[in-house]
N, C-alpha and C positions, 0 to 999 in steps of 0.2 A: 632361192631360185625355183622356178618351176620345174617339177619332174615330168619332162615330156615323154610321151608315149609314141614311139614309132609305130605307124600303122601300115599294114601292106596294102598296096593299091588293089582295088577290086572294081569289078563293074558296079556301076551304081545307077540306079534309075533316077535321073534328075528330075526334080519337081520345080515348078516355077515358084521359086522362092529366094528373092535376091535382096540383099541389105546393102546399101551404099552410104558410105559417109564422105563428104567432100569438105575439107577445110582448105581454103584458098587463103594465102598469105601473101597480100601485096606489100613489098618493101622499097621504101624510098629514103635516100640519105637526108640527115639533118645536120645542123651546126654542132649541137651539144649532144643531143641523143644519137645513138649509132643508127637506129633505124625508125622510120614511120611506117606502120604496118595496118592492115586490116583484114581480119578473119571473116569469112562467110561460110556458113555450113549448111548443109543438109543431111538428114539421115532418114532413108527411106526403105520401105519393106514391100514387097509385092508378093502375095500369097494367092494361089488359085487351087491348091490342093486341100480339101478339107480334113483330109485324115493326117496330114503332116503340117502343123501350123506352127512357125515361129514369129514371134512378136518381139516387139522392143518396148522399152520403159525407162524412164529415168529414175524410177524407185523400184525395189524389189518386191512391193507388194503387188504390182501390176494392176493396180486399182484402175488405171486408165491406159490399157495396152493400145498401141498405136503402130500404123505403118509408116509414120513421118514425124521425124524430130528435127528442129532447126535451131541453129544459133547463127546470129549475123551481127553485123555492125559493131565490131568491137573497137577498143580505143588503139591509141599508138603503141608500137611495140619495140623494145630494146633488147640488147643482149643481157644474159643473165649468167649464172653458173650453178653448177649441181647442188652445191651446199646450200644455196637459197631456194632451191626448188623442192628437194627430197623432204618429204613429209608423210607419214602414214595417214594423216587425216584428209590427203588428196583422195585416196581410195575409200570414198565415204558417200553414201546416197544422200547424205543431208544437203549436199550442195553439188548438183550434177555438173554445173560450170563453175570454174574457178580461174583466177589468174592472179598475179603478183602485182597489184595495181597500186601505184603511187604517184605523187605530184612531181613534175620538174618545170624548170624556167627554161624556155626555148629563145635564143636571141634570134631577133629579125634583122633583115639587111640594113634598117634605119638605126640599129643600135637598141631600140626597145626590147623587152622581154614579154612573153606571154606565158601563162601557166597552162600546162596540159596534163592529162592522166595519161600515164604509160603503163604497158603490161610488160612483165619479165618472163611469163610462160603461159601456155594455153593448158587446160586441163578439161577433160569431159569425161563424166561417168555415165554409163549406160548399161542395161541388163538385156541380155537375150533370153527369151523363155519358150519352152515347148509347150504350147497351150493346146496341143492335138492329143490324139489317142495312140500313136505310135511313135517309136523310136525314130530318132533322125541323127544324121551327121551333117556337118558342114565344113566349109573351108573359108577362113577369113584371111584376107590378103590386106595388110597395111602397105600402102605404096606411096611413092613419091611420083605424084601424077606430072608435075612440071618442075623444072629446075632451069630458070632462065638466067642467063648470065648478065653482069652489070652492062650498062650501056655508057660507062666512063672510060672506055678504051683499054681497061684492064682485064675484061673477060672473066671476072671472078664470079663464083657461085656461092650460095649460101649452104648448100649441102655438106660442105667441109667442115662446118661447126654445127650442124643440125644434131640434135640428141632427141630420140623418141624413148620414152620411158612407158612400158605397158605392163599393167596389172591384169592378171587374170586369176579369177577365183570362183569356185562353185559355192552356191548357197545351200547350206546342209537342210536336213529334215525340219531343223528348228527355225528356219528362215534367218540364219545368221552365218557370218563367216568372219571369224576373228583374226584370220591371217591375211597376209598382203603379198602374195608371191607377184615378183616383178622382175623384169629384165630391162635393160637399157641398150638401145641399139645406136650404131654411128656408122658413117661411111668408113671404109678402109683407109689407113693412113697411106701417106705417099711413100714413105720409107717403110722399114721394118722395125719391130719391137720385140721384147721378150716376154713370154708370159710368165706366170708365177713359178713354173716348172723348167723355166729356162730354155723353152722351144721358141724358135723364130715365128713370128706371126706378122700379119698385116692388121691386126686390131688395133684400134684407137683407144686412147685412154678416155674414160668418161668425161673426165674434167681435168685438173692440173696433173701433169706428169710428174714423177720424182724431182726432175729438175726442169723447171719452167722455161729455162733459157737455153738448154742444149739442144743441139741440132741433129746429133745423132740418135740412134736406137737406145731405148730406155726398157728397164725391167720392171714389170708389174710387181707390186707388193699390195699387202692387205689395205694399206691407206690409200693406195693409187691404183683401183682395179681397171682393167680393160673392158670396153663395152663389147657386145655381140656385133659383128659385122653385117651390115646390109646383105641380103642374099645376091643381089645384083644392083645396078644402078636405078632401076625402077621400083623394085620390091624391098621393103625394109624387112619384112618378116611375114611368113605364112604359118598360121595355125591351121592344122587339120585335126578335127574332133569328131569321134564317132560315139555311139551309145548315149547319144542325148536323148534321154528318156522322157516320156510325158511327165509334165508338171515340173521338170528340171529347170533351174535358172542358174546363169552363168554372169557374173559381173566383170566387165572390163573398164578399166580407166586408162586413157591414154593422155599423157603428158608430153608437150614439146616444147623445146626452147632452143636458142642459139648460144652454145657455150663460149662465154667469153675468156675462159682460161685455156681454151685450145690453142696450140701454137699457131694454127691458122686463123686466129681470131683476127677479124677486120679491124678491131680497135687499135692495133698497132700499125697498120697499112692504110688507114683511111677507109672511108665508107664505100662499099660497092654500089654505086648510084644505079637505081633501076632493077637490081636484082630481085627475083621473086621465087617463091615456092608454092607449091600446091600439093597437100597432102591428101590421102584417101584411104577408106577402108571398105572393102567390098566383101559381104559374106553371101556365099552360095550355099544353098542348103539342099540335101537329099534325104531320100527315105533310107533308113538304116536296113542292110540286108544282113 
């Protein structure tokens, strides 16, 4: 787990440096696959202060620093589960974008089948670098920009089973990072659970709870960890970082999926027709005082 540092709030001179990532997920029900989805993404930086310059890159070499990164037009999307997603190779610059892609057959209304490529998760690795001469600080908000309920009359939403796994790592003076600090975030559970210390909590299990079919509170253990709760219905987590010095580079990998082992998984309740999610990351930079 990342050892977060609490930073006192201070007056900061805001500079015009804004990074935004928007990942839109459109989700529609299928006959066999749980969801049909499409991601579209933009990643932008606007910099007007020459003394404090943050930039983005898909590689830690920053050979081609840019203010604009984009991913769009992805394939179908279905539920997955944590054990099929977690892999330290995800947090790697060799492949900025990744997904668990495989083929499935989808039954049509006339009884025929068609073959489609489907995704089980979405992963994107990017680097934030200080290419200026002064130390900077920034706030990075990972947000749930939209969560639209299903149009099938059940009023269900996908955030109940949404999981967002975020890696954050500094690149050292030798331009490498062999560690993979990571946290997993989820919406608070409807009921209560018990953490590993026996304290009551609203935190949700990352994946399968100790008893998949139990309806009451359950207790976290080493094999069944709890996720970190979203900060509020719209903000998944906020990273506040200061002392981001000149030439410093930080790597982020964001992985998202719909957890099929969650007790609120739609696979046991039918598909939430028309339900959609939109995720976003916004980074606002300041000159470090």
